[in-house]
N, C-alpha and C positions, 0 to 999 in steps of 0.2 A: 463484197465482190468488187465494187467500184474502187475501194481503197487498195485492193490488191492490183487491179488493172492499172491504177495510177503509178505503180512502181515500174511499169514497162518504160524503157528509155524514151520512146517517142511520145508517151503520154505524160511525161514529166513537165512538158511545156504547157502552161495554163492556156495559152492561146489555142493550141491544138485541141485541148479538151473542150474549150468553148465552141470551136467550129464543129467538132463531132456531135455536140449536144444539139446543134441546129439541124442535123441531118434528119430526113423523114423517118419517123418511127423511133428515133433514139430517145427523144424526150418522153414519149409514151412508155417506152420500155423502162426508162429510168424511174418513172413514177410507179410503174408496176412493181419493180424491185423494191422501191421504198415502202410500198404497202405490204409486201411480203415480209420485209425486215421488221416493220412495226408489229405484225402479227407474231413473228418470232420473238421479239422482245417481250410482248405481253404474256407469252406462255413460258418460254424457257428462262426469260430474264428474271421473273419472280423466283423461280426455283434456284437459279444461280446466286441471286442476292441472299436468299435465306441460307444457302450453304456457305457462302463466304462470310457472312456475319457470324454463323455458328463457329467457324474455324478461326476467326480473327481474334488476336490478343488485344488489338487496339482498333477501335471503331473510328476510322478516318474515311470519310465518304466523299466521292466526287459526284457532283450533281450534273446530270445531263451530258456525260462524256463516257460512253461505253468503250470507245476504242483507244483513248489516250489518257493514261494516268500513271503516276509514279508508283514504284514498287512499295508495297505495303498499304496502298490505298484501295478502296472498294469502289469500283465504277458502277454507275446507275444510268438509267435512261428514263426520259419522261414517260414512256409508255407504261412503266410499272412503278415509278416513283415520281409523281407529279407534284410540283410545288403548290399547285392550286387545288390539290385534293387532299385535305387533312387525313382522310381515311387511309390513303396509301401509307402515310407516315405512321399512323396508329398501328398498322399491320406489322411493320418491320421494326419499330423502335419504341422504347419506353422513354418517357420524358427524362431529361437530364442524363442521358446515357451516351451521347456521341462526343468523342474527343475533338474532332475537327471536321470541317466541311470545306469543300472548294467548288466554286462555280465560276467557270471562265466563259464569258459571253453567253450568259443565261438570262440575266435580269432584264436585258433589253427586249426579250421575247414576251415580257409581261407588261400589262398596263401598270401605271404607277400605283393604282389601288391594289392590283394583284401583287405587285412587288412588295408593298408594305405588308400585306397579309402573309406572303411567302417568307419575308424576313422574320415575322413573328413566329411562324411555324418553325423555322430553324432555331430561333432563340429557345423555343419550348423544348426542343430535343437535344440541344447542346448541353453538356454538363457544365457546371460552374467552372470558370477558368478556360472553357473551350472557345474555339474561334471559328469564324467563317471567313475564308479568303475569297474575294470577289474581284472580277475584272469585267468591265463593260467598255464599249466604244466611247470615245471622248468627244462630247458635244462641243468642246471648245478647241478642238484641233484646228490650227490655222489654215489648213489646206482645204479649200472648198470641194475638191474632188474626193477627199476622204469623207467629208460630211455627206456628200451625195451617195457614197457607197454604204454608209452605215445608218442613214436615216430610215424611217419606216418605209418598207417596201422596196429597198434597194438591195443590190447584190454585194455581199461582203466578201472581199478576196480572201483566199486561203494563204497561210504562210508559204512563202516561195513565189507568190504571184504579186507583182507590183501593181500599184494603182494605175500607172500609165499603161499597163497591158490591157486594161479593161475597155470594152466598148461602152456605149451609152448605158448608164444604169437602168434606164427605163426599158432597155431591150433584154435585160437578163434578170427578170424577177423570179426565176426559179432558184436563186441562190439561197444560202442559209439565212440571209438577212431579209428575205421576202416577207417574213412575218414579224419584223421588228415593230414593237409597239411603243417604245420610249427611247429617248436619247438624253442621257444624263450629263451634267457637269459635275465637277468634283464636289461642289457645294450641295447640289440636289441629291446626289447619291449618299453623301455623308449624312445629310439630314434624314433621309429615308431610314437608314439603319439606326441612327440615334433615336428616331421615333419608335422603333421596335424594341428599344431598351439596351442596345449595344453601346460600348465604348469603341470609337472608330479611329483608326490611324490610316491616313491616305499616303501611299508611297509614290505613285506616279500619276501625273496629270498636267494638262495645260491650264494656265490661268486665263483670266479675261483679257489680259494684255498679249496673249500668244506666247508667253514664256513657259517653257517646259520645266517642271519640278520633278526631281527624282531622289528618293532616299533608298538606300540598300534594304532589301528584304531577303529573309532567309529562305533559300530554295528548299531546304529540308522540311520546311513547314508547308510545302505545296508549290509546285511549279506553275507559273502562268506563262504560257508559251507566246501569247501575243503581247509581248512586253519589250522594253528597251533592250534588255540583255539577250533574250532568246528568240525573238522573231527574226528570221533570216533576211527580211527586207531592211533591217537596220544595220547591216554591215558589221556583224559580230558585236552588237551592242553599242556601236558608235552612232552619234547623230548623223543622219543622212538627209539630204535635201529632198523636198517634194516639189520644189519650184526650180525651174532652170535659172541659173545665175545666182542662187542663194545657197551655195554649198555650206553645209554645217549648221544651217539655221534651225531645221526642224527634223523630227523623227519622221521617217517615211510611213511607219505604222506604229501606233502606240495605243494603250488602253488606260483608263482609270483603274488603278489597282489599290485595294484597301483590305485591311483586316478589321473585322467586326468581332469584338471580344465580349463574351458573356462573363462579366465580373463575378467573382465570388461575393456572396452577401456579407 
């Protein structure tokens, strides 16, 4: 419902949406709707996933994104396919059976220990030669405002909302980032998936010197929306400043993006 309401012209402004959320009763109503949605996912979601898997010629699974996915991919939600619950995966998949997985801004919602266990779960169910495409917030992004919005307990802005549009992160803990549990660098994320057995290629990241690195990745293998190319905050994929007076120095919003491949034996 909220996704549909946001299409109304006056609600396309993130600042307007934030002000509305502060009105008496709105936050409580939003939480109630969220609880109802979770109940819906837990009941109808399981049925829909089983039906989509039965009809799919290719098993390509989006983890934790029911509402945004590329054509030909199968969306899932944590309420019925939880990375921290192996029995969820046993119910829907056989080992070595999934062609591809995509998880955009999911792993930061897990502790590092949970993240490693989740990576091993994905490795178990991917077929040899399959891959997991992952994006998470970048812990080496040079803008301190970015770090404030993506660290544990902060409010992560949506595509279309600039970092400058936000009020104090401490005042908006109801955002999607309110339950962030980890902030990765390109090295720590790569090491996590290598520890699970994957061969890893990192495509986009900031290094320790604040330099942005980017290699082209194939969108047909899964779109990452919060990326250099596709996030609208980056001016059609061009470098955009996050600091006044430093035009062209940094991306206004970026992610660490990698592919973790399960090699054939």
